[in-house]
PLY file of the C-alpha trace (Angstrom):
ply
format ascii 1.0
element vertex 289
property float x
property float y
property float z
element edge 288
property int vertex1
property int vertex2
end_header
-4.97 11.18 20.71
-7.39 8.25 20.72
-7.22 5.43 23.26
-6.35 2.74 20.71
-3.49 2.91 18.20
-3.67 0.94 14.94
-1.00 -0.09 12.43
-1.76 -1.58 9.02
0.90 -3.48 7.09
0.28 -3.77 3.37
1.96 -4.84 0.16
1.40 -3.79 -3.43
1.56 -7.28 -4.93
2.96 -6.74 -8.40
5.65 -8.16 -10.65
9.04 -6.51 -11.04
8.09 -5.63 -14.62
5.22 -3.52 -13.23
7.79 -1.09 -11.81
7.55 1.99 -14.02
11.23 2.32 -14.97
11.36 -1.42 -15.73
8.19 -1.45 -17.83
9.51 1.51 -19.84
12.98 0.04 -20.31
14.06 -1.43 -23.63
15.94 -4.17 -21.76
14.00 -7.47 -21.76
13.24 -8.64 -18.21
11.94 -12.15 -17.54
11.91 -12.33 -13.72
9.07 -11.27 -11.42
11.05 -11.19 -8.12
7.96 -12.36 -6.26
10.09 -14.24 -3.77
10.02 -10.92 -1.93
6.27 -11.41 -1.46
6.90 -14.65 0.43
9.72 -13.04 2.43
7.39 -10.29 3.59
4.77 -12.78 4.76
7.47 -14.69 6.66
8.44 -11.51 8.51
4.84 -10.70 9.37
4.14 -14.28 10.45
6.98 -14.08 12.98
5.09 -11.26 14.68
1.56 -12.58 14.16
0.64 -9.69 11.85
-2.06 -10.00 9.18
-1.60 -7.76 6.17
-3.67 -6.22 3.40
-2.45 -7.42 0.00
-3.25 -4.96 -2.80
-2.92 -7.27 -5.78
-2.72 -6.44 -9.49
-5.69 -8.21 -11.08
-3.80 -9.39 -14.15
-1.16 -11.03 -11.94
-3.54 -12.75 -9.51
-4.30 -15.92 -11.55
-0.58 -16.63 -11.89
-0.07 -16.63 -8.10
-3.54 -17.83 -7.08
-2.31 -20.77 -4.98
0.02 -18.52 -3.01
-2.66 -15.91 -2.47
-5.24 -18.49 -1.39
-2.82 -19.85 1.20
-2.15 -16.43 2.66
-5.84 -15.49 2.64
-6.67 -18.71 4.53
-4.09 -17.65 7.11
-5.90 -14.36 7.71
-4.37 -11.89 5.27
-6.78 -9.62 3.39
-7.04 -9.53 -0.40
-7.59 -6.11 -1.97
-7.23 -4.68 -5.47
-4.28 -2.82 -7.00
-5.99 -2.19 -10.37
-6.35 -4.64 -13.25
-3.08 -3.54 -14.86
-0.35 -1.57 -13.14
-1.20 1.75 -14.78
-1.59 5.14 -13.11
-5.31 5.86 -12.89
-4.82 9.49 -13.85
-3.40 8.47 -17.23
-6.65 6.81 -18.37
-10.18 8.14 -18.77
-12.70 7.84 -15.95
-14.76 5.42 -18.03
-11.76 3.22 -18.80
-10.87 3.27 -15.10
-14.41 2.14 -14.27
-14.37 -0.70 -16.81
-10.96 -2.04 -15.80
-11.65 -1.76 -12.07
-15.00 -3.55 -12.35
-13.37 -6.25 -14.48
-10.65 -6.83 -11.89
-13.04 -6.72 -8.93
-15.27 -9.38 -10.48
-12.34 -11.53 -11.49
-10.78 -11.54 -8.01
-14.17 -12.14 -6.41
-14.82 -15.18 -8.57
-11.26 -16.53 -8.34
-10.99 -16.29 -4.57
-14.63 -16.56 -3.54
-14.82 -13.36 -1.54
-15.94 -9.76 -1.79
-13.15 -7.33 -2.64
-13.69 -4.25 -0.51
-10.40 -2.34 -0.74
-8.47 -0.53 -3.48
-5.11 1.17 -3.92
-4.18 2.81 -7.19
-0.73 2.23 -8.71
1.57 5.18 -7.95
-1.10 6.48 -5.52
-2.68 8.05 -8.59
-6.32 8.95 -8.04
-8.69 11.92 -7.93
-12.18 12.55 -6.63
-13.92 11.38 -9.81
-12.15 8.03 -9.82
-12.65 7.61 -6.09
-16.39 8.15 -6.69
-16.20 5.27 -9.16
-14.89 3.05 -6.35
-17.92 3.95 -4.25
-20.24 3.16 -7.17
-18.59 -0.25 -7.63
-19.13 -1.23 -3.99
-15.67 -0.74 -2.51
-15.62 0.08 1.20
-12.32 1.91 1.25
-9.43 3.35 -0.73
-5.78 3.70 0.32
-4.41 5.81 -2.55
-4.05 9.11 -0.71
-0.32 9.79 -0.48
-0.58 13.55 -0.05
2.96 14.07 -1.35
2.72 16.01 -4.59
6.40 15.62 -5.46
5.66 11.98 -6.31
5.00 11.11 -9.94
1.35 10.72 -10.99
-0.12 11.93 -7.68
-2.63 14.78 -7.47
-4.12 16.77 -4.62
-6.97 14.46 -3.61
-10.10 16.39 -2.65
-11.45 15.26 0.74
-14.34 17.70 0.77
-17.32 15.96 2.38
-15.17 13.47 4.29
-15.11 13.54 8.08
-11.67 13.28 9.68
-11.80 10.51 12.30
-8.10 10.70 13.18
-4.99 11.89 11.38
-4.95 9.92 8.13
-8.41 8.35 8.46
-11.37 9.95 6.66
-14.95 8.77 6.20
-17.86 9.70 3.93
-21.10 7.76 4.51
-19.31 4.53 5.39
-16.62 4.80 2.70
-13.10 5.28 4.07
-10.03 6.99 2.70
-6.90 5.70 4.44
-4.00 8.07 3.91
-0.35 7.07 3.91
1.55 8.29 6.98
3.78 11.38 6.81
6.05 13.16 9.29
6.85 16.87 9.10
10.38 17.71 7.92
11.12 21.44 7.72
7.40 22.07 7.71
6.59 19.64 4.89
5.04 16.18 5.23
7.45 13.40 4.23
6.11 9.85 3.70
7.26 7.45 6.42
4.99 4.60 5.30
7.54 2.47 3.50
8.40 1.87 -0.14
11.35 3.84 -1.45
10.66 6.67 1.00
11.84 4.52 3.90
14.25 2.23 2.03
16.37 4.80 0.17
17.21 7.32 2.86
19.72 7.26 5.69
18.21 4.67 8.02
19.05 6.41 11.29
17.40 9.61 10.04
14.35 7.79 8.64
14.02 5.78 11.84
13.99 8.98 13.87
11.16 10.34 11.69
9.14 7.15 12.14
9.68 7.23 15.92
8.44 10.82 16.11
5.42 9.98 13.99
4.26 6.88 15.85
4.73 8.51 19.26
2.58 11.48 18.27
-0.10 9.60 16.31
-2.46 6.64 16.63
-2.57 5.38 13.02
0.30 4.11 10.88
0.49 2.44 7.46
3.39 0.52 5.96
3.68 -0.62 2.33
6.28 -2.01 -0.05
6.72 -3.99 -3.26
7.89 -7.60 -3.64
11.20 -6.72 -5.34
12.22 -4.70 -2.28
12.69 -7.92 -0.30
13.98 -10.17 -3.08
16.95 -12.47 -2.57
17.46 -12.69 -6.32
19.80 -10.50 -8.32
18.15 -7.33 -9.59
18.37 -7.44 -13.41
20.70 -5.01 -15.13
18.90 -2.43 -17.26
20.80 -0.72 -20.06
18.85 2.53 -20.15
17.58 3.65 -16.73
18.02 7.17 -15.38
20.46 7.65 -12.52
17.64 7.91 -9.97
16.04 4.71 -11.24
19.31 2.81 -10.83
19.46 4.08 -7.26
15.80 3.22 -6.65
16.09 -0.36 -7.89
19.09 -1.41 -5.82
19.61 0.77 -2.76
18.66 -0.65 0.63
17.34 -3.99 -0.62
19.64 -6.17 1.51
18.80 -4.40 4.79
15.11 -3.67 4.26
13.83 -6.79 6.01
15.74 -5.91 9.19
14.47 -2.35 9.06
10.88 -3.56 8.71
11.32 -5.65 11.83
12.66 -2.62 13.68
9.57 -0.64 12.63
7.34 -3.45 13.92
9.21 -3.45 17.22
8.88 0.33 17.55
5.15 0.09 16.93
4.79 -2.68 19.51
6.69 -0.62 22.06
4.30 2.30 21.46
1.26 0.08 22.00
-0.06 -0.25 18.46
-2.51 -2.99 17.51
-1.89 -4.55 14.08
-4.98 -4.85 11.87
-5.93 -5.15 8.21
-7.72 -2.28 6.49
-10.89 -4.35 6.40
-10.67 -4.79 10.17
-9.90 -1.11 10.68
-12.98 -0.17 8.65
-15.13 -2.25 10.98
-13.43 -0.76 14.05
-14.10 2.74 12.77
-17.72 1.81 12.05
-18.14 0.55 15.62
-16.53 3.69 17.07
-18.95 5.78 15.03
-21.95 3.78 16.32
-20.78 4.20 19.92
-20.30 7.96 19.58
-23.55 8.42 17.70
0 1
1 2
2 3
3 4
4 5
5 6
6 7
7 8
8 9
9 10
10 11
11 12
12 13
13 14
14 15
15 16
16 17
17 18
18 19
19 20
20 21
21 22
22 23
23 24
24 25
25 26
26 27
27 28
28 29
29 30
30 31
31 32
32 33
33 34
34 35
35 36
36 37
37 38
38 39
39 40
40 41
41 42
42 43
43 44
44 45
45 46
46 47
47 48
48 49
49 50
50 51
51 52
52 53
53 54
54 55
55 56
56 57
57 58
58 59
59 60
60 61
61 62
62 63
63 64
64 65
65 66
66 67
67 68
68 69
69 70
70 71
71 72
72 73
73 74
74 75
75 76
76 77
77 78
78 79
79 80
80 81
81 82
82 83
83 84
84 85
85 86
86 87
87 88
88 89
89 90
90 91
91 92
92 93
93 94
94 95
95 96
96 97
97 98
98 99
99 100
100 101
101 102
102 103
103 104
104 105
105 106
106 107
107 108
108 109
109 110
110 111
111 112
112 113
113 114
114 115
115 116
116 117
117 118
118 119
119 120
120 121
121 122
122 123
123 124
124 125
125 126
126 127
127 128
128 129
129 130
130 131
131 132
132 133
133 134
134 135
135 136
136 137
137 138
138 139
139 140
140 141
141 142
142 143
143 144
144 145
145 146
146 147
147 148
148 149
149 150
150 151
151 152
152 153
153 154
154 155
155 156
156 157
157 158
158 159
159 160
160 161
161 162
162 163
163 164
164 165
165 166
166 167
167 168
168 169
169 170
170 171
171 172
172 173
173 174
174 175
175 176
176 177
177 178
178 179
179 180
180 181
181 182
182 183
183 184
184 185
185 186
186 187
187 188
188 189
189 190
190 191
191 192
192 193
193 194
194 195
195 196
196 197
197 198
198 199
199 200
200 201
201 202
202 203
203 204
204 205
205 206
206 207
207 208
208 209
209 210
210 211
211 212
212 213
213 214
214 215
215 216
216 217
217 218
218 219
219 220
220 221
221 222
222 223
223 224
224 225
225 226
226 227
227 228
228 229
229 230
230 231
231 232
232 233
233 234
234 235
235 236
236 237
237 238
238 239
239 240
240 241
241 242
242 243
243 244
244 245
245 246
246 247
247 248
248 249
249 250
250 251
251 252
252 253
253 254
254 255
255 256
256 257
257 258
258 259
259 260
260 261
261 262
262 263
263 264
264 265
265 266
266 267
267 268
268 269
269 270
270 271
271 272
272 273
273 274
274 275
275 276
276 277
277 278
278 279
279 280
280 281
281 282
282 283
283 284
284 285
285 286
286 287
287 288
């Protein structure tokens, strides 16, 4: 294990209608549930944590004032695609065009270079990751490594050097994997989202404890609706799992996030953004030659 331990807190900043089962529903939905975005920042502010905000390009102009405020306060802006569409469902060329469009738009709107990317649904392959390199991104955080999830593929890391569990580098470009803990020999995501929210909390908490004690890198992510104080809209046609996904664990998730933060603190983790972690990894590489 390395001397320093790092934790990165992130959010996929998207509207409620970007959620796949909601976007595919025939029920009209006119709420974005972005109050959960503000709630997340409030939690992180209480602990002095700066986050990486993977933002859907199409949504960014609508919440520009909010994003500018949080960026001024030290949070990092990164890209979550132009539209909330799984990258593997569009051609490589279309992915390139839309990603470049969004990168330029965010850069002009917020006056800063956009260096990080996360694909919706953690959907990416080697070809599309190569596009990110071509477009000047410094890192990607789309590697879930859990093939039971919809839209994910086995991401090829051939040519990448493993710096620590979950952190990979290829000529200065980083792939930051989501954290997983072994359960019956299989890696289960313990990085947040529905994976943490939907399960029995005492069991999930025990998995997270085991992971952070044994490792020196941890990532957390979630979506704005998961911390909303508004009523989740009723959909007429969702599948049973989708009903469960949209409502289970919402009320208690904020408290559970704080418990995760406290566990990480107790284990000596330093909280950084992905941009900061990239620089830290670069410096470690220079020192080790």
